[in-house]
N, C-alpha and C positions, 0 to 999 in steps of 0.2 A: 558543431553538430547541434541542430535544433530539435529538441524533444518536446512533444506535446503529451501531457498526461491527462487522460480522460478518466472520470470516475466520480466517486462520492465526495461531497464536501459537507461536513456535519459538525455539530458540537455535542459533547458528552456532558450530561448533567448527572453527577454522581453524588448520591446521598447516603448517609450512614444512619441506621436505626439502632439505638443503644439497647436493643433487646433481641428476642428471638421470634422469628415469624411463627415457628411451630407452636409457641405458647398461645398464639392468638387464633389458631385454627381449630375448629370443632369438627371432629371426624364426620359426624352425621349431618353436618350443615354445609358441606363443601359444594353442594350444588347451588347454593345461593349466598356466596361470600360477599360481604360488604365490610371492608376494613379500611382504616386510615392509620398510617404510621407517622408518628411525629419524629422527623429526622432532626438530628442535632448538628449535622454538618453537610454543607453543599459545596462541591467543587465543580467548576465549569471549565472544561478543557476543549481546546480546538482539536478537531479530528476530521475524519473522512479519509478514505484511503488515497485518493488522488492528491488531496491537500497534504497529507503526511509525506507522500513521496516527494512532492515538489519542495516542501520545507527541508527535507533531508538533502536534496540536491543543492539547494541554496546554502545550506550549512557547510557544504564542501566547496562552495564557490562557483557552482554551476547554475547558470540561468535555466529556467524551464518555463513552459507555457501550460497553464492550468485550464482545463476545459471541463465544465460541469455546470450544474444549475443550482442556484441559491434563491433565497427570499430577499426582501428589501431590508432585512436585518443583518446584512453581511458587511456593513461598512467597516466596523472595527476589525473584523477578521481579515477583510481585504487589505487593510493598512498593514496588519501584522505580516501577511504573506509577502506583500510588495517590499517590505523592509528586509525580507529574506530572499530577495532576487527572484521572486515569482511573478511572471507576467499574468495578470488576471483580466486582461482586456477581453478575452474570449469566454469569460464566465457569464452565462445567461442568468438574468435576474427575473424571477417569476413575478407576475403581477397578482397572483392568487394565493401563493403558498409561502410559508416560512421555510427557512433553511432546515434541512433534515437534522433531526436530533435524536440522541439516545438518552433515555431517562432510566436510571437504575438506582435501586435502593438495596443496600447490603446490610445484613444483620450481623450480630456478634459471632455467628457460626459460619460466616462467609457465604451464607445462602443469599441469593439475589432474586429480586422481582424487577423485571425490566420491560420497557416498551420502546420500540423504535418507530419514530414518525418519519416516513419517507419524505413527505412534504414536497418541496420544490425539486427533489431529485427526479421525480417522475417526468419533469419537463425536459430532462436531458435528451430524450428521444427526439426533440425538435432541433437539436443542434447539428449543423453540417460542418464537416471538417474542411471543405473546400475554401470557404471564406477565411478560416483560421490560417490555412497554408498561404493564401494570397496576402494576408495582412503582414505576415512575418517573413515573406520571401521564400517560402517552401519549408517542408518538414522532412527531416531525415529519419524520424522514428515517431510512431504514435503508440503510446501505451494504453491498452484497453484494460483498465482495472475495474473492480466491482462497482456497479452502478445500477441504474434502472436496466433490467435485462433487455428490454427492447432497444434501449440506447446502445448497449454493448454490441448487440448483433448488427445494428445499423452502422455503427462506427467501423466495425470489422469489414462489413460488406463494402463500405465506401473506400476503405483503405485498399482493398483489392481492386476496385473499379478505377481508382485514381493512381494505382501503382505506388502507394505509400507503404514503406516497410512498417510492420506493426509488431508489438509484443503483446501476447495474450496472457492476461493475469486474471483468470475467472474466479479464483479463490472461493469464498463462501457462497457465491452465486451458483456454483456447480450443483448444489443440493436442490435448487428449485428449477433448474433448467433441464429440458429433456435432451435426449441423444442428438437429434438433428440440430438443435440450437448449439450444443457444445461442439459438434463437428464444425459448424459454421464459424464458431469463435476461434478455433485453433488452427484450422486448415490454412497453411501458407504462412504461418507466423515466423518471424525472424527469431523470436524468443518465446518460450512457453514457461511461465513461472507457476509452480505449485509447491505445496508442502508434501510430505510423504503420504499422508492420508489422501489428499486431493489428487495426487498422482494416480493412485489406485482407482479412485472414483472417476477420474477422467477416462481411464481405460474402460471401466465398466459402462459408463454412460455412452461413450462413443462406439463401443464394440470393437475398437481398434486395439491391437496388441502394442506392446512397447515398441517393437520394431516398426509397426505400421505408423505409429505416431511420429517416429523419427524419420519416416519417409516424407512426412508432411510439414515438419517444423525444422528450422535450421539448428537451433540450440535449445535443449531442454534443461531447465535449471530447477532442481528440486532441493528445497531447504529441509534440513534434517534436525532442526532444533540444536541441542547441545552437541550433536554429532557433526555439525557443519553443513556442507553443501555438496551436492552431486551435480556434475555437468555432463550431459551426454550429447553426442553428435553422431550422425549416421556414418558408419565406416571408420570410426575412430575410437580409441580406447577411452573409457569413461574416466572422468577426473573427479577426485574427491579433495575438497578443501576443508581442513579442520576448522572448527569454530574458534573465535577469540574468547579466551577465558574471561569470566565476569567476576566481580568482587561481591556484589549483592544483587539480588533480584528484587526490583521495586515494582515493576508493572510490565507484563508481557504485551500489553496493547500496543500495536503499531510497530512491533519489532520486525515483522516481515516487510512492512512498508519501508522501514529504514534500510533493510538489506537491499531492497530493490533500488532505493535511491542511490546507495553507494555503488552497486553493480552498474547501473545505467550511467552514472556519472563517470566511472572509470572507463566504460565502453566509449563514451563520448570523448574522453581524453585520448583514446587510441591505444589503451592498454590491453594486453591479452586477457583471455577469459579467467585464467587462474588469478591474476592480479586483481581483476574486477571483482571476483568473488571474495577475495581477501579484504578489499576496501569495503564491500558490503557487510562482511562479518564484523569488522571493527566498528562501523557506525551502528550496527545492530546491537552490539554489546553496550554502547553508550545509551541507546534507547532503552534497553532492558534494565539498566541501572537507574533510570529516571522515572518519575511518577507521572506518566502521560506520554503520548506519542509525539508531542512537539515541545517537550520540556527539557531536552538535553541541550547542552551548550558545548560546541566543539572549539578547541584551540589547535592551531596548526602543529605546534611543537609537541603537545601532549598526544595528539592523534598519531603523529609519526613515531613517537617513542613507543607507544603501545603497539603500533603496527610492527616495528622492528623487534620488539620483544616476542611477538607471536610468530612472525613470518621471516624474520631476518633483516639485517641492515641493507643488504643488496636490494631486496624487494622494496623496502621503505625508500631507498634512494630513487627507485623508478617512479614512485608516487610523488615524491617531494616537489618536483618542478611544477606540478599541476595544481597542488592543493592550496587553496586560499580560504581558510576558515575565517569566520568573523573575528576571532581572537588570535593573536600571534602564538 
């Protein structure tokens, strides 16, 4: 099963300020702030939702095709992804902009001042999926994850025109898109991914009820944080899959992306929806325990042991023949 994942590709530049922002702010001068914070720590992490999903799929042993836009500063990141079984040949390289990046400074009280530079991501609207499908011999599923909004709508429209099954994953872009755009994004999707808040926002933006959305998408997947995952299909009883317990919470960034990677990989293996959600939950737990969206390291035996502890040995035995993590 060939899966193309469209969406953002970015780097996160995370800095730590050993003080408190509040101590530097003068209440009656907030209309003309000019401040500089001397950070004592800088961490650069690979990110972007599409790249995170592809990385997660590769960590489970599944090849994927990344579709997005970057700058000419992408060489090292490209090499990293290709080492994790990601096909990057359909990534567009902008001649004008740098790769998107998130710059964030955090103080001692965990307050943050951040800036997101979209950069080359805006060029994603120029990408057509037809040549991608032709290059790889056809696509079985296209994931439309958060990206330049115009690119998301264009990719969805093209999937419908070409008859390509697609998964709608609008996520944080729901907030900035209007009702007609959101309706175009999800109508006809094979899968619709949201968290619990985005599920309600999706219904509010589209004006469609839960039942009306299920008339338009085949499978609706709603992540519920520590409560697990809900899966709904028209005319069938809803399915709830409990979360995988975690030992420590290091960083929630990219946890939803890891879940999607696991879910989609298991779907590609031909596993049922419940088992797919369980695979997604286990890899999401690994991501939550790591400091960064692509910092977890999976081993086949450890993954299966954790899977069996949560969901039972029989369920783990169904997954085992497919799983090929980088480490044994």
